RODO-2510 file (C-alpha; in nm, 4 decimals, decimal comma):
residues 576
     n   res          X          Y          Z
     1     x   -19,9936     2,0535    12,7581
     2     x   -19,8301     2,2733    13,0221
     3     x   -20,0592     2,4546    13,2639
     4     x   -19,9501     2,8083    13,3684
     5     x   -20,0417     2,7565    13,7317
     6     x   -19,9451     3,1119    13,8247
     7     x   -20,2196     3,2454    13,5906
     8     x   -20,4888     2,9761    13,5649
     9     x   -20,7945     3,0277    13,7884
    10     x   -20,9105     2,7317    13,9945
    11     x   -21,2665     2,7669    13,8616
    12     x   -21,1235     2,6364    13,5326
    13     x   -21,0073     2,3021    13,6777
    14     x   -21,2174     2,2273    13,9875
    15     x   -21,4533     1,9333    14,0253
    16     x   -21,8049     2,0723    13,9856
    17     x   -21,9853     1,7405    14,0385
    18     x   -21,9865     1,7765    14,4168
    19     x   -22,1914     1,5304    14,6211
    20     x   -22,3710     1,7266    14,8922
    21     x   -22,6206     1,6477    15,1679
    22     x   -22,8196     1,8425    15,4250
    23     x   -22,7239     1,8614    15,7941
    24     x   -23,0219     1,6388    15,8825
    25     x   -22,8987     1,3466    15,6697
    26     x   -22,8494     1,0337    15,8872
    27     x   -22,4811     0,9593    15,9363
    28     x   -22,5265     0,5976    15,8252
    29     x   -22,6858     0,7174    15,4999
    30     x   -22,4026     0,9664    15,4414
    31     x   -22,1416     0,6919    15,4873
    32     x   -22,3295     0,4683    15,2430
    33     x   -22,3328     0,7511    14,9860
    34     x   -21,9537     0,7946    15,0192
    35     x   -21,8973     0,4193    14,9866
    36     x   -22,1252     0,3777    14,6807
    37     x   -21,9866     0,6830    14,4993
    38     x   -21,6266     0,6057    14,6080
    39     x   -21,5669     0,9676    14,7012
    40     x   -21,3390     1,1133    14,9662
    41     x   -21,5771     1,3698    15,1144
    42     x   -21,9295     1,5082    15,1389
    43     x   -22,0144     1,8775    15,1488
    44     x   -22,2981     1,9656    15,3863
    45     x   -22,5074     2,2478    15,2408
    46     x   -22,8137     2,4501    15,3249
    47     x   -22,9727     2,6802    15,0668
    48     x   -22,6775     2,6147    14,8324
    49     x   -22,4304     2,7467    15,0906
    50     x   -22,1660     2,5130    15,2416
    51     x   -22,2033     2,4643    15,6183
    52     x   -21,9438     2,1945    15,6717
    53     x   -21,7516     1,9035    15,5242
    54     x   -21,7211     1,5365    15,6184
    55     x   -21,4154     1,3473    15,4905
    56     x   -21,2763     0,9956    15,5026
    57     x   -21,0331     1,1272    15,7633
    58     x   -21,3228     1,2343    15,9870
    59     x   -21,4729     0,8857    15,9576
    60     x   -21,1456     0,7172    16,0609
    61     x   -21,1374     0,9339    16,3733
    62     x   -21,4996     0,8420    16,4535
    63     x   -21,4200     0,4733    16,4136
    64     x   -21,1149     0,5054    16,6406
    65     x   -21,3254     0,6778    16,9083
    66     x   -21,5883     0,4009    16,8637
    67     x   -21,8537     0,6672    16,8060
    68     x   -22,2006     0,5185    16,7615
    69     x   -22,3467     0,5859    16,4163
    70     x   -22,7078     0,4957    16,4827
    71     x   -22,9485     0,7880    16,5259
    72     x   -22,6747     1,0417    16,4489
    73     x   -22,7017     1,3127    16,1857
    74     x   -22,4165     1,4241    15,9628
    75     x   -22,4509     1,7772    16,1010
    76     x   -22,3411     1,6548    16,4459
    77     x   -22,0018     1,5243    16,3274
    78     x   -21,9140     1,7414    16,0263
    79     x   -21,6161     1,9780    16,0307
    80     x   -21,7571     2,3265    16,0615
    81     x   -21,7023     2,6023    15,9717
    82     x   -21,5665     2,4750    15,6417
    83     x   -21,2602     2,6309    15,4760
    84     x   -21,3811     2,7948    15,1530
    85     x   -21,1901     2,9728    14,8770
    86     x   -21,3149     3,1885    14,5863
    87     x   -21,2980     3,0493    14,2345
    88     x   -21,0963     3,3501    14,1123
    89     x   -20,7787     3,2385    14,2951
    90     x   -20,4931     3,1138    14,0802
    91     x   -20,3810     2,7527    14,1055
    92     x   -20,0537     2,8697    14,2648
    93     x   -20,2511     3,0572    14,5329
    94     x   -20,4713     2,7519    14,5952
    95     x   -20,1591     2,5340    14,6220
    96     x   -20,0154     2,7730    14,8823
    97     x   -20,3410     2,7520    15,0823
    98     x   -20,3314     2,3712    15,0696
    99     x   -19,9904     2,3770    15,2368
   100     x   -20,0954     2,6445    15,4863
   101     x   -20,4223     2,4782    15,5903
   102     x   -20,2778     2,1222    15,5725
   103     x   -20,5988     1,9862    15,4175
   104     x   -20,6646     1,7926    15,0969
   105     x   -21,0000     1,9513    15,0057
   106     x   -21,1032     2,3112    14,9581
   107     x   -21,4675     2,4019    14,9027
   108     x   -21,4879     2,6595    14,6237
   109     x   -21,7622     2,9249    14,6323
   110     x   -21,8773     3,2036    14,4032
   111     x   -21,8863     3,5713    14,5021
   112     x   -22,2271     3,5135    14,6674
   113     x   -22,0870     3,2396    14,8922
   114     x   -22,2754     2,9640    14,7073
   115     x   -22,1187     2,6219    14,6433
   116     x   -21,9289     2,6256    14,3126
   117     x   -21,7189     2,3117    14,3303
   118     x   -21,4403     2,1265    14,5112
   119     x   -21,0635     2,1784    14,4766
   120     x   -20,8642     1,8644    14,5591
   121     x   -20,5049     1,7514    14,5297
   122     x   -20,6164     1,5272    14,2428
   123     x   -20,7455     1,8281    14,0493
   124     x   -20,4108     2,0046    14,0873
   125     x   -20,1984     1,7027    13,9914
   126     x   -20,4192     1,6156    13,6908
   127     x   -20,3511     1,9565    13,5369
   128     x   -19,9724     1,9705    13,5710
   129     x   -19,7493     1,9624    13,2655
   130     x   -19,4475     1,7340    13,2279
   131     x   -19,2032     2,0108    13,3169
   132     x   -19,3422     2,0293    13,6690
   133     x   -19,1997     1,6827    13,7361
   134     x   -18,8488     1,7603    13,6151
   135     x   -18,7421     1,9032    13,9548
   136     x   -18,8274     1,5694    14,1154
   137     x   -18,7150     1,3063    13,8674
   138     x   -18,7101     1,0089    14,1076
   139     x   -18,9642     0,9167    14,3747
   140     x   -18,6869     0,8966    14,6341
   141     x   -18,6807     1,2768    14,6290
   142     x   -19,0410     1,3139    14,7515
   143     x   -19,1572     0,9816    14,8989
   144     x   -19,2258     0,9294    15,2686
   145     x   -18,9862     0,6730    15,4172
   146     x   -19,1654     0,6380    15,7528
   147     x   -19,4368     0,3899    15,6490
   148     x   -19,6894     0,2778    15,9105
   149     x   -19,6841    -0,1034    15,8832
   150     x   -19,8881    -0,3641    16,0716
   151     x   -19,8969    -0,7427    16,0875
   152     x   -20,1803    -0,9400    15,9211
   153     x   -20,3204    -1,0607    16,2564
   154     x   -20,3577    -0,7101    16,4059
   155     x   -20,7231    -0,6349    16,4949
   156     x   -20,8966    -0,3974    16,2539
   157     x   -20,9666    -0,1540    16,5392
   158     x   -20,5937    -0,1285    16,6207
   159     x   -20,5135    -0,0616    16,2553
   160     x   -20,7729     0,2164    16,2459
   161     x   -20,6278     0,3570    16,5698
   162     x   -20,2876     0,3785    16,4004
   163     x   -20,4456     0,5516    16,0998
   164     x   -20,6035     0,8095    16,3301
   165     x   -20,2560     0,9378    16,4167
   166     x   -20,1356     1,2683    16,2731
   167     x   -20,0294     1,2590    15,9104
   168     x   -20,1208     0,8892    15,8580
   169     x   -20,3747     0,8124    15,5845
   170     x   -20,3134     0,4375    15,5502
   171     x   -20,1404     0,1348    15,7017
   172     x   -19,9493    -0,1238    15,4996
   173     x   -19,9931    -0,4863    15,6032
   174     x   -19,6553    -0,6568    15,5809
   175     x   -19,4868    -0,9907    15,6309
   176     x   -19,1062    -1,0002    15,6488
   177     x   -19,1057    -0,6353    15,5372
   178     x   -19,2927    -0,7230    15,2150
   179     x   -19,6329    -0,5611    15,1457
   180     x   -19,9277    -0,8026    15,1619
   181     x   -20,2101    -0,5481    15,1563
   182     x   -20,3125    -0,1964    15,2456
   183     x   -20,5887    -0,0393    15,4544
   184     x   -20,6775     0,3170    15,3540
   185     x   -20,9262     0,5797    15,4600
   186     x   -21,1381     0,4735    15,1610
   187     x   -21,1427     0,1185    15,3021
   188     x   -21,2576     0,2566    15,6396
   189     x   -21,5604     0,4100    15,4673
   190     x   -21,6380     0,0749    15,3074
   191     x   -21,6067    -0,1141    15,6375
   192     x   -21,8314     0,1284    15,8235
   193     x   -22,0867     0,1197    15,5419
   194     x   -22,0966    -0,2612    15,5409
   195     x   -22,1183    -0,2816    15,9205
   196     x   -21,8010    -0,4907    15,9527
   197     x   -21,7054    -0,5888    16,3104
   198     x   -21,3998    -0,3694    16,3723
   199     x   -21,3122    -0,5155    16,7121
   200     x   -21,2562    -0,8851    16,6485
   201     x   -21,1537    -0,9386    16,2879
   202     x   -20,7868    -0,9270    16,1746
   203     x   -20,6805    -0,6547    15,9354
   204     x   -20,5888    -0,9201    15,6769
   205     x   -20,9594    -1,0018    15,6326
   206     x   -21,0462    -0,6512    15,5111
   207     x   -20,7255    -0,5148    15,3570
   208     x   -20,7034    -0,4286    14,9873
   209     x   -20,4771    -0,6760    14,8120
   210     x   -20,2626    -0,7095    14,6085
   211     x   -20,0781    -0,3851    14,6815
   212     x   -19,9948    -0,1606    14,3891
   213     x   -19,6180    -0,0947    14,4069
   214     x   -19,3414     0,0816    14,2181
   215     x   -18,9703     0,0228    14,2515
   216     x   -18,7115     0,2622    14,3869
   217     x   -18,5788     0,4644    14,0949
   218     x   -18,9180     0,5101    13,9285
   219     x   -18,9854     0,8647    13,8107
   220     x   -19,2389     1,0767    13,9944
   221     x   -19,4203     1,1312    13,6652
   222     x   -19,4604     0,7577    13,6051
   223     x   -19,5873     0,7009    13,9603
   224     x   -19,8315     0,9917    13,9191
   225     x   -19,9686     0,8539    13,5926
   226     x   -20,0090     0,5107    13,7558
   227     x   -20,2108     0,6628    14,0420
   228     x   -20,4236     0,8532    13,7927
   229     x   -20,4891     0,5394    13,5862
   230     x   -20,5816     0,3234    13,8885
   231     x   -20,7808     0,6047    14,0601
   232     x   -20,5772     0,5815    14,3809
   233     x   -20,3998     0,8397    14,5952
   234     x   -20,0907     0,6470    14,7087
   235     x   -19,8448     0,3798    14,5887
   236     x   -19,6081     0,1692    14,8014
   237     x   -19,2416     0,1951    14,7003
   238     x   -19,0328    -0,1255    14,7195
   239     x   -18,6665    -0,2015    14,6769
   240     x   -18,5129    -0,4462    14,4310
   241     x   -18,5738    -0,7306    14,6801
   242     x   -18,9408    -0,6438    14,7163
   243     x   -18,9191    -0,5036    15,0693
   244     x   -19,0937    -0,1816    15,1661
   245     x   -18,8798     0,1293    15,1075
   246     x   -19,1435     0,4009    15,1422
   247     x   -19,4734     0,5312    15,0132
   248     x   -19,5568     0,8117    14,7718
   249     x   -19,8861     0,9968    14,8076
   250     x   -20,0551     1,2857    14,6342
   251     x   -19,9509     1,5011    14,9304
   252     x   -19,5846     1,4155    14,8640
   253     x   -19,6214     1,5128    14,4974
   254     x   -19,7909     1,8411    14,5919
   255     x   -19,5127     1,9267    14,8382
   256     x   -19,2589     1,8532    14,5660
   257     x   -19,3899     2,1533    14,3744
   258     x   -19,2055     2,3793    14,6192
   259     x   -18,9128     2,3461    14,3802
   260     x   -19,1064     2,5644    14,1363
   261     x   -19,0761     2,8555    14,3788
   262     x   -18,6996     2,8227    14,3536
   263     x   -18,7120     2,8078    13,9751
   264     x   -18,9249     3,1228    13,9620
   265     x   -18,6712     3,2951    14,1858
   266     x   -18,3848     3,2043    13,9519
   267     x   -18,5806     3,3197    13,6467
   268     x   -18,6479     3,6585    13,8066
   269     x   -18,2814     3,6955    13,9027
   270     x   -18,1784     3,6204    13,5421
   271     x   -18,4258     3,8829    13,4181
   272     x   -18,2428     4,1341    13,6387
   273     x   -17,9061     4,0505    13,4819
   274     x   -17,8540     4,4034    13,3472
   275     x   -17,8917     4,5374    13,7008
   276     x   -17,6453     4,2766    13,8323
   277     x   -17,3780     4,3894    13,5842
   278     x   -17,4158     4,7529    13,6949
   279     x   -17,3661     4,6789    14,0605
   280     x   -17,3360     4,3669    14,2727
   281     x   -17,5376     4,5314    14,5454
   282     x   -17,8423     4,5220    14,3150
   283     x   -17,7979     4,1468    14,2534
   284     x   -18,1305     4,0522    14,4050
   285     x   -18,3267     4,3712    14,3619
   286     x   -18,6613     4,2960    14,5236
   287     x   -18,9671     4,3466    14,3099
   288     x   -19,3130     4,3178    14,4653
   289     x   -19,3661     3,9968    14,2695
   290     x   -19,0419     3,8437    14,3960
   291     x   -19,1178     3,9528    14,7516
   292     x   -19,4615     3,7873    14,7435
   293     x   -19,3258     3,4603    14,6094
   294     x   -19,0480     3,4370    14,8669
   295     x   -19,2690     3,5454    15,1583
   296     x   -19,5375     3,2888    15,0689
   297     x   -19,2977     2,9955    15,0625
   298     x   -19,4179     2,7822    15,3483
   299     x   -19,1723     2,7185    15,6354
   300     x   -18,8728     2,8002    15,4151
   301     x   -18,5983     3,0459    15,5041
   302     x   -18,4531     3,1996    15,1858
   303     x   -18,1373     3,4093    15,1722
   304     x   -18,0045     3,5431    14,8418
   305     x   -17,6401     3,6511    14,8159
   306     x   -17,4024     3,7765    14,5507
   307     x   -17,0846     3,5917    14,4540
   308     x   -16,9038     3,7397    14,7574
   309     x   -17,1746     3,6190    14,9971
   310     x   -17,3100     3,9712    15,0582
   311     x   -17,6745     3,9277    15,1584
   312     x   -17,9223     4,0802    14,9120
   313     x   -18,2478     3,9247    15,0324
   314     x   -18,3519     3,7906    15,3723
   315     x   -18,7117     3,6665    15,3958
   316     x   -18,9305     3,6653    15,7145
   317     x   -18,8660     3,2959    15,7865
   318     x   -18,4904     3,3577    15,7690
   319     x   -18,5365     3,6263    16,0360
   320     x   -18,6897     3,3622    16,2669
   321     x   -18,4330     3,0918    16,1902
   322     x   -18,1254     3,3081    16,2469
   323     x   -18,2865     3,5456    16,4989
   324     x   -18,1815     3,8451    16,2912
   325     x   -18,3867     4,1228    16,1301
   326     x   -18,3615     4,1647    15,7522
   327     x   -18,2707     4,5326    15,7949
   328     x   -17,9585     4,4228    15,9818
   329     x   -17,8725     4,1315    15,7511
   330     x   -17,9091     4,2904    15,4061
   331     x   -17,5861     4,4431    15,2805
   332     x   -17,3668     4,2482    15,5225
   333     x   -17,1524     3,9432    15,4559
   334     x   -17,3206     3,6133    15,5334
   335     x   -16,9806     3,4738    15,6361
   336     x   -16,9746     3,6957    15,9436
   337     x   -17,3479     3,7059    16,0124
   338     x   -17,4641     3,3465    15,9595
   339     x   -17,2808     3,0923    16,1748
   340     x   -17,4025     2,8032    15,9621
   341     x   -17,1588     2,5537    16,1138
   342     x   -17,3383     2,5841    16,4494
   343     x   -17,6558     2,4319    16,3036
   344     x   -17,5199     2,2095    16,0247
   345     x   -17,2261     1,9884    15,9405
   346     x   -17,0526     2,2349    15,7059
   347     x   -16,9618     2,6012    15,6573
   348     x   -17,0600     2,8374    15,3765
   349     x   -16,7122     2,8281    15,2121
   350     x   -16,7228     2,4477    15,2080
   351     x   -17,0782     2,4522    15,0695
   352     x   -16,9621     2,6970    14,8008
   353     x   -16,6906     2,4531    14,6897
   354     x   -16,9501     2,1782    14,6559
   355     x   -17,1824     2,4070    14,4558
   356     x   -16,8986     2,4988    14,2178
   357     x   -16,8327     2,1280    14,1535
   358     x   -17,1839     1,9795    14,1619
   359     x   -17,4211     2,2742    14,1134
   360     x   -17,6016     2,2327    14,4456
   361     x   -17,5142     2,1422    14,8034
   362     x   -17,7703     1,9658    15,0245
   363     x   -17,7288     1,9328    15,4017
   364     x   -17,9305     1,8734    15,7226
   365     x   -17,9519     2,1399    15,9932
   366     x   -18,0970     2,1665    16,3414
   367     x   -18,1456     2,4492    16,5892
   368     x   -18,2265     2,4317    16,9594
   369     x   -18,4683     2,7020    17,0735
   370     x   -18,6248     2,7225    17,4209
   371     x   -18,5314     2,3630    17,4934
   372     x   -18,6858     2,2306    17,1679
   373     x   -18,5102     2,1184    16,8502
   374     x   -18,6099     2,2536    16,5084
   375     x   -18,5038     2,0508    16,2025
   376     x   -18,4373     2,1754    15,8491
   377     x   -18,3444     2,0461    15,5058
   378     x   -18,0809     2,2908    15,3824
   379     x   -17,9527     2,3649    15,0345
   380     x   -17,7154     2,6120    14,8713
   381     x   -17,7719     2,6670    14,4986
   382     x   -17,5756     2,8723    14,2512
   383     x   -17,7219     3,1498    14,0321
   384     x   -17,5779     3,1576    13,6794
   385     x   -17,6013     3,4313    13,4179
   386     x   -17,6626     3,3633    13,0490
   387     x   -17,2944     3,2947    12,9947
   388     x   -17,3006     3,0304    13,2669
   389     x   -17,0996     3,2369    13,5126
   390     x   -17,1664     3,2031    13,8852
   391     x   -17,3034     3,5387    13,9998
   392     x   -17,4699     3,4544    14,3286
   393     x   -17,6111     3,1994    14,5703
   394     x   -17,9471     3,1091    14,7206
   395     x   -17,9429     2,9530    15,0681
   396     x   -18,2658     2,7760    15,1699
   397     x   -18,3661     2,6046    15,4944
   398     x   -18,6934     2,4154    15,4737
   399     x   -18,8559     2,3508    15,8133
   400     x   -18,9207     1,9749    15,8440
   401     x   -18,9740     1,9750    16,2223
   402     x   -19,3361     1,8629    16,1924
   403     x   -19,2403     1,5845    15,9509
   404     x   -18,9704     1,4655    16,1916
   405     x   -19,2252     1,4628    16,4730
   406     x   -19,4638     1,2623    16,2533
   407     x   -19,1881     1,0119    16,1775
   408     x   -19,1107     0,9852    16,5504
   409     x   -19,4822     0,9313    16,6176
   410     x   -19,4967     0,6585    16,3541
   411     x   -19,1910     0,4899    16,5053
   412     x   -19,3431     0,5117    16,8541
   413     x   -19,6737     0,3634    16,7319
   414     x   -19,4844     0,0759    16,5684
   415     x   -19,3152    -0,0261    16,8958
   416     x   -19,5546     0,0857    17,1704
   417     x   -19,9091     0,0104    17,2778
   418     x   -20,1411     0,2971    17,1792
   419     x   -20,3430     0,2875    17,5052
   420     x   -20,0743     0,2585    17,7735
   421     x   -19,7617     0,3721    17,5901
   422     x   -19,5896     0,0512    17,7087
   423     x   -19,3709    -0,1568    17,4734
   424     x   -19,5796    -0,3776    17,2430
   425     x   -19,5156    -0,7307    17,1175
   426     x   -19,2609    -0,6171    16,8573
   427     x   -19,0451    -0,4266    17,1056
   428     x   -19,0783    -0,7045    17,3665
   429     x   -18,9486    -0,9657    17,1181
   430     x   -18,6552    -0,7381    17,0367
   431     x   -18,5597    -0,6887    17,4017
   432     x   -18,6145    -1,0560    17,4827
   433     x   -18,3851    -1,1498    17,1948
   434     x   -18,1168    -0,9186    17,3356
   435     x   -18,1618    -1,0675    17,6829
   436     x   -18,1276    -1,4254    17,5521
   437     x   -17,8132    -1,3304    17,3607
   438     x   -17,6660    -1,1687    17,6730
   439     x   -17,7496    -1,4790    17,8781
   440     x   -17,5530    -1,7007    17,6388
   441     x   -17,2589    -1,4603    17,6634
   442     x   -17,2555    -1,3984    18,0408
   443     x   -17,4251    -1,7072    18,1820
   444     x   -17,6583    -1,4850    18,3908
   445     x   -18,0202    -1,5966    18,3536
   446     x   -18,3427    -1,4013    18,3459
   447     x   -18,7163    -1,4487    18,3854
   448     x   -19,0324    -1,3889    18,1850
   449     x   -19,3796    -1,3500    18,3356
   450     x   -19,7234    -1,3378    18,1760
   451     x   -19,9709    -1,1438    18,3914
   452     x   -20,3457    -1,1600    18,3341
   453     x   -20,6107    -0,9658    18,5277
   454     x   -20,8685    -1,1808    18,7024
   455     x   -21,2278    -1,1255    18,5828
   456     x   -21,1378    -0,8163    18,3812
   457     x   -21,4358    -0,8915    18,1572
   458     x   -21,6665    -0,8095    18,4491
   459     x   -21,5310    -0,4522    18,4553
   460     x   -21,5939    -0,4041    18,0840
   461     x   -21,9410    -0,5595    18,1017
   462     x   -22,0598    -0,3589    18,4025
   463     x   -21,8768    -0,0261    18,3729
   464     x   -21,8001    -0,0095    17,9998
   465     x   -21,4879    -0,0217    17,7867
   466     x   -21,3850     0,3327    17,8785
   467     x   -21,3523     0,2340    18,2429
   468     x   -21,1746    -0,0828    18,1328
   469     x   -20,9224     0,1302    17,9430
   470     x   -20,8633     0,3453    18,2540
   471     x   -20,7991     0,0312    18,4572
   472     x   -20,5528    -0,1061    18,1964
   473     x   -20,3570     0,2215    18,2062
   474     x   -20,3530     0,2173    18,5890
   475     x   -20,2295    -0,1439    18,5871
   476     x   -19,9459    -0,0522    18,3505
   477     x   -19,8391     0,2375    18,5730
   478     x   -19,8432     0,0203    18,8860
   479     x   -19,6373    -0,2517    18,7195
   480     x   -19,3732    -0,0021    18,6065
   481     x   -19,3469     0,1214    18,9652
   482     x   -19,2899    -0,2318    19,0967
   483     x   -19,0070    -0,3402    18,8644
   484     x   -18,6543    -0,2163    18,7996
   485     x   -18,5671     0,0331    18,5253
   486     x   -18,3780    -0,2450    18,3478
   487     x   -18,6945    -0,4593    18,3355
   488     x   -18,9599    -0,4323    18,0631
   489     x   -19,3346    -0,4073    18,1186
   490     x   -19,5165    -0,4738    17,7900
   491     x   -19,8795    -0,5058    17,6932
   492     x   -19,9703    -0,7844    17,4526
   493     x   -20,3345    -0,6784    17,4145
   494     x   -20,6547    -0,6982    17,6182
   495     x   -20,5689    -0,7426    17,9861
   496     x   -20,2499    -0,9435    17,9232
   497     x   -19,9094    -0,8025    18,0181
   498     x   -19,5668    -0,9615    17,9746
   499     x   -19,2878    -0,8746    18,2183
   500     x   -18,9245    -0,9277    18,1174
   501     x   -18,6567    -0,9426    18,3884
   502     x   -18,3391    -0,9734    18,1757
   503     x   -18,1144    -1,0544    18,4723
   504     x   -18,1990    -1,2186    18,8052
   505     x   -17,9685    -1,3048    19,0913
   506     x   -18,1263    -1,6467    19,1502
   507     x   -18,4226    -1,8562    19,0455
   508     x   -18,6087    -1,7387    19,3548
   509     x   -18,5697    -1,3723    19,2600
   510     x   -18,8460    -1,4035    19,0017
   511     x   -19,0764    -1,5588    19,2623
   512     x   -19,0025    -1,2718    19,5008
   513     x   -19,0940    -1,0210    19,2316
   514     x   -19,4131    -1,2104    19,1432
   515     x   -19,5129    -1,2236    19,5109
   516     x   -19,4626    -0,8475    19,5403
   517     x   -19,6824    -0,7898    19,2335
   518     x   -19,9598    -1,0199    19,3570
   519     x   -19,9626    -0,8397    19,6929
   520     x   -19,9653    -0,4974    19,5272
   521     x   -20,2642    -0,5929    19,3116
   522     x   -20,4698    -0,6711    19,6208
   523     x   -20,4790    -0,2977    19,6828
   524     x   -20,7615    -0,1125    19,5001
   525     x   -20,7220     0,0845    19,1777
   526     x   -20,8735     0,4329    19,1645
   527     x   -21,0120     0,5025    18,8175
   528     x   -21,2063     0,8254    18,7958
   529     x   -21,4903     0,8094    19,0466
   530     x   -21,4670     0,4326    19,0787
   531     x   -21,2626     0,2203    19,3154
   532     x   -21,1869    -0,1127    19,1466
   533     x   -21,0634    -0,4257    19,3179
   534     x   -20,8980    -0,6695    19,0796
   535     x   -20,6369    -0,9346    19,1343
   536     x   -20,3794    -1,0839    18,9011
   537     x   -20,2553    -1,4264    18,7994
   538     x   -19,8951    -1,4768    18,6870
   539     x   -19,7157    -1,7529    18,4967
   540     x   -19,3333    -1,7573    18,5330
   541     x   -19,0531    -1,9092    18,3253
   542     x   -18,6784    -1,8851    18,3739
   543     x   -18,4287    -1,8683    18,0923
   544     x   -18,2290    -2,0392    17,9725
   545     x   -18,3603    -2,3290    18,1919
   546     x   -18,7121    -2,3257    18,0422
   547     x   -18,6119    -2,2323    17,6879
   548     x   -18,3786    -2,0243    17,4743
   549     x   -18,6243    -1,8679    17,2284
   550     x   -18,9176    -1,6289    17,2624
   551     x   -19,1944    -1,8598    17,1365
   552     x   -19,0999    -2,1434    17,3738
   553     x   -19,0771    -1,9143    17,6772
   554     x   -19,4100    -1,7428    17,6073
   555     x   -19,5807    -2,0764    17,5489
   556     x   -19,4525    -2,2221    17,8767
   557     x   -19,5338    -1,9038    18,0714
   558     x   -19,8878    -1,9250    17,9321
   559     x   -19,9141    -2,2869    18,0510
   560     x   -19,8079    -2,1796    18,4013
   561     x   -20,0636    -1,8962    18,3911
   562     x   -20,3365    -2,1415    18,2875
   563     x   -20,2571    -2,3557    18,5920
   564     x   -20,2899    -2,0529    18,8209
   565     x   -20,6298    -1,9751    18,6709
   566     x   -20,7376    -2,3342    18,7257
   567     x   -20,6309    -2,3242    19,0909
   568     x   -20,8379    -2,0212    19,1863
   569     x   -20,6484    -1,7184    19,0449
   570     x   -20,4824    -1,4389    19,2501
   571     x   -20,1490    -1,6219    19,2603
   572     x   -19,8383    -1,7087    19,0623
   573     x   -19,7020    -2,0370    18,9298
   574     x   -19,3599    -2,1247    18,7941
   575     x   -19,3541    -2,3529    18,4901
   576     x   -19,2646    -2,7108    18,5805
***
């Protein structure tokens, strides 16, 4: 049955069985409660009033920071003050707040400020009628394509570090781009509750498997019902060949409801049809209700025009996007006022032709402001009267800048080490493959070096891992300063770095570079208040002489490094 979400009060649909604890509850006990009850959050209360909230997301961040759990109380780590909303709000108003606050849980209180229940994305989705999924028939329209993937051998701690990034609630474990398992925030609660060693074990040992998947082309409604049946909040989307194409989460489904704002706008415009026939200038006569809907649309510029492109409505976000006040825009032609072709790949007349043929025109747009780029998903839709005649247009630009930044962050995390920002194993293999291909084409050889810090464990054992991390970052910076811009300094994990010199003038050039590095490492590193003296050992291979594939070269470089270690460290050795 359809739910009138613009009239229904959230007190009618919220979860009232809220698990709550006091601020003095031990953190370990709180985590155990979340794991046993399989819930996504705890509300911290005192005298029936909410003081804070502790979510799975908070726990992932604690795990990433390696925060000690013993002897800690939940009140020390909870999010406070907690965002609360009154139970008299409509579902549409609660949905708008979810987008504004960018959180998945809202604590609901009565008019005395006492805990009434919890409003979650699940509550909203569970009460939507079938018609709310018609705007987004296929999952491709709402799914997230930038999936954070990891390899099965990645340490659990590194996987949790990736999950701690902005907008990332899970990592998919993959092999040859096929999903093997998944690690979610719910799994993080389980691991912390069971006391699993997060530092040494591979993510494959704790991932949830098999992965629940749906194929590209599945309807959003079907994916939603599957999540509801399996009591999960996300499903991996795969192509026909079984490779990962994206992921659809409850957040994606919630964001997809923005299409309902557009539908409400069209309905109101149709209701004003008598006014439209009297005068085109009254095409989008603004009622208070219409104004509120358009003004509350998150990050979306909306411009309504008549069939001649005369602007009838210009919302506050449109003022920011086009740097033009609504008082100036309304009543003027959009063709002269909005230079759309400067921010997109098409003009309004061209977009109009597409709308007349296909009903809607979708396009990307970007604007540079103060040296920064803002990105938008643009669309031009037609407004039809009851006879099916085109009587106006609605131009919308939805701000996706933050999503683009999240996708860039995900891409950066996939190819760079989270501590130093240096290329990781994946990016190294890619660049090494390019270098080997170039060598076959040009005949100019290169070199690969594995560098390992001598007695790095002593630094961690005596000064702690935080100081060890500072030293690793300092080592990365020094190495980048010693090599050419065309060379690659990568971190493989721990205190091991791999240096790629794609082109060298002679076989001795690599030795010269290694000698320079060894000498530079005999100078102290200044990390905070500490002066650290560490040396390095280096194993060297030349290509193509020592091999023409990555695995062979790394193996031989490691053998050379092992010989250096056996001969007293603080030196280099070429593979022989």
